[in-house]
Structure formats: C-alpha cells, structure tokens
Residue, then its C-alpha position, 0 to 999 in steps of 0.5 A: m482162767i481170765r485175769c485182769e490187772h489195773i484195767c482203765k478205759s475212757f471215752d471222750g475224755k471221761q474215765v469209765l473204768k478206773d484201775i480194775s483188777a479181778e480174776f475169773l475162774p473156770g467152772e464157776i459163774n463169775m458175776i459182775i454186778g452194779r447199777s446201770g452206768s457203773g461200767k460193768t458192760v464196758l468191763i465185760k466188753c474190754i475183757a472180751g476184746l470188743f473194746n481196747v483198754d487204755g491201760g492195764e493187762i488182760y490174761y487168758g490163761d497164761t496168754l497176755f491178750t492185750s499184747l496180741d494183734f488182731k490176727q493173734r486174737k482170732a485164735i483166742r476168739r475161737d474159744v469165746g462165746m458171747i451172749f448179748q443183751g438183746g440176743a443179737l440174732l440176725d433177723s434175715l437168717t433162720v435159727e439154724d443159720n444163726v447158730r451155725f454162723p460161728l462155724d461158718m466163720f471160724t471152721e472148715q467143717s463140712m455142712a453135714e458136720k455143721r448141721e450135726r453140731v447145730e442140732f446138738c446145741l439146739r437140743r441142749v437148750n431145749l429148742d429141738g425142731a426150732g431150726k427153721l424158725y426166724p427170730a421174729e417168730l421167737s419169744g424172748g426166752m426162745t431168743k435167749r436160748v438160741a443165743i446160748a446155742r450159738a455161743i456154745v456151738m464152738n465148744p468155748r472155753y470162755l463164755f460172756c453173758d451181757e444181761p442175759n435175763s434182760g426183759l424176761d419174766p422171772v420164770t423164763s429168767n430162771v430157765i436161762d440162769r439154769l442153762i448157763y449154770d449147767i453148761t458152765k459146770e458141764y464143760g468147765i467154762t470160764t463164765i462171766v455174767n454181767t447183771h443187776d438181777m439179784n435173783s440171778v446173783m443169789e441163784i447161780g452166782e459164785k464169784i461176785v465183783f461189784i463195780n461202782n462208778g467205774c471202780k471195783e468196790w468189792e469182790g467175794s462170794s454170793a454167800n458173803l454178799f449180804t454181810a459185806d462191809n461196803e455201804a455202796l454194795n449194801d445200798f445196791v443190794f437193798a435197792s435191787s431187792m426192794a425193786k423186785t419185791v415192789k414189782a412182784a407185789s404190783d404184778n399181783g395187784h397188792i399195791s395200789g395208790n401212789w408211791n407216797n403210800m409206801r413211805 
C-alpha cells in the first residue's frame, strides 16, 4: 500500500499540487486521471520519488518515504518498477540489455541468473526471442512491452505507469492494459497508472483518483465514475469519450467536412 497525505509541490513559484491525499491499495489498478497539465504526472513522479515534495508525507506501507535520505530510499527503489511514457529504453543497448539493466544496478546475481530472469520476463510479455533486437527495430507496442519487462524484472512490490498507452492504437493499447492488469493481479503489486485514456479506465481501472488544476476533486471506483456528482469530472469524462468517438469515426471515414458540421 502507498499512502499520500497533504502532498504539495511547486515549480518556480507556481503551485502544481495542492494538498493531495490518497491511498493506493495492493493488487489493484489504481488510476490517476485528469487533463493534460492537471498535475497527475507530477503527482506520480512525487510518489515514485523522482520529485521531492514541498509539503506532505508519502508512506510505502508503514515506512515514511519522504523522511528517508538518498541511501535509505535506495532499498525501497529496489521494490519499484517504472514504465515511462515513451518507454525510455536505452537506444545503444539491446532489448536483453535494457531489461537486465536494473539487475546490473541493484543486484549481485551472476550473469547466468540475470539472463534466466530476463528471458522469463520477456516470455511473460510475449517477446520471447526478441532479446537481441535494438529499440530502433521495435514497434511502439513492442517498446512498451519491453518497458514492462524491465519494470518487473526486479519482482517489484510497486509499479508506476506514466501514460502507458500513449501513441498506441486501440488494439495494442488493450494488449498493454491486459498485461498491466494480469501482472498486478498475479503478483499482488500496488500499481498506479497515470492516464487520460478513458478506455483504459473503464477496462482495467479499479480505484480512480481525479486530479483537476492540481487538486484532488474526486476519488472512487470506475463503476461510480459516470454517476459522480462532480462537474469537472463529468466534463472530463464526456470530453474524453467524445474525442474517442470522433477519432474512431474519422479513422473509419464516417466524418467529412469541418467541425462546424458537428455543432
């Protein structure tokens, strides 16, 4: 479990996060949703320890993470997997080397042990045999699956996913969603997904936290999302759903002319 209490964060005098408290449970898909610029990416990076908070506390289980120094945080980071928006693979390394990187950084395993673990993780994301490829040879979906393999190679207790479906087509997005869901359930991971993709929210989201202008405006389950009594959330859900519908219709050739025809 991860618990945030009264988190605040500013950049250059501008407050980006304002008094945010939330709890994220293990074995569930916890989602942070909101418009671009709402503060959700800053929040997930604060929780993951990539940004220091200006105020408030973050607990990993019973451990007060925000009170730890760099060396003390390293022990917790061994239990953390991170999937970045663009995959963040190292272009000069093969797929195998990219996935093995955390093992090289944090363990003293033998090379044989590392290779066995890497091969297992690549099989788990359906990339068996792709180890010798380089990132430039991968599709967008393959890149995200390599990123997932790297994120789980250390058997993490906590998994952070920053816009995991960004730039992917709907079919590939569903594959990535299912992988994240299955891995979370299989290993009982505390998974936090930052997204504005309502398809993902409705397909795999369980606990939902809605961020608007740096504030937590609503939290609840995906089942209650469409009946929430929150105007900003309703506007976000409606706008996101309309954008998906319009894009799908456009891709299928069902929309012609300009936007004025739809008003």
